[in-house]
Each structure stands twice: as C-alpha cells, then as structure tokens.
Phi, psi and omega in degrees: 000129180258129184261145179262119181221198179244126183227145181232130162262136186217162179233127168246162178223173178271173182305319183270007173060040184257343182229138182239137177243127176252124184220174171224147180204167169255006180208092190296312183300321187291314180300323177294317176303321178297322175302315184293313180300322183278008186295126181097351184281132181278356192283332180232161177300309181303313175297314181302320192258009175059045181265084178234002184257117180292129181233345183201144174204156172233142179257142179224157178250354178237123181308318178304313176295320178297318175297316178302313186293316176308308182297323181295312181296322180301325182292336192281160175279167184301330177301316185289319173302312180306316177295325179300306189298314186287344175293331177262323203217066190304324185270005183053040175298149170280118189272001190303318185288345181278342184265126181273165184271000000 
C-alpha cells in the first residue's frame, strides 16, 4: 500500500554557492533547520561543506517518486544541476524563508 503525503527533493548550497547537496525529506522546513544546526559538522556532507541554503525543491506525494528523482539528480553533472536550479530560481536566491513551518 502506498501512502500519499508530502515529500520534497531539494538542493542546498553553501554561502558562496560552490557546493551542491541533493536530498529528500518529508518535512522541508525541519530538514533545513537540521542542515543549519549541523553547519560546520564533519559528520555529514552538508554540514562539512556548509550546505544549508535552499536553492531548489520539488514536491511529490509518493516517496518512491521522490527517491527516484533524488537519485536521478544526484547522478547529474554540476552543469545540469545548475540548469535545473536556474529553471526555478535564476538568481540563486536562498529560498529558506519561503518554506513555511
């Protein structure tokens, strides 16, 4: 049985936009809070490289599709990820404040 809920594939970056992190979550605002809390932590990729600024996200209602999309995007080269981000967010604005709790 598949449940319909909210899932997000998202891309965060560091303050100078030189590193990208692709993830999946069922609670985007909570996950962004966790990334912010973990900044500088050597325990995680996003923490180690200060990837806590949201620049892109997609919404899904089925976890299977969200995971499939995350895996697809993770395989892409930086150039293709950049085009994806710029299709939604051409100025690379940090979207953290746009995500409601």
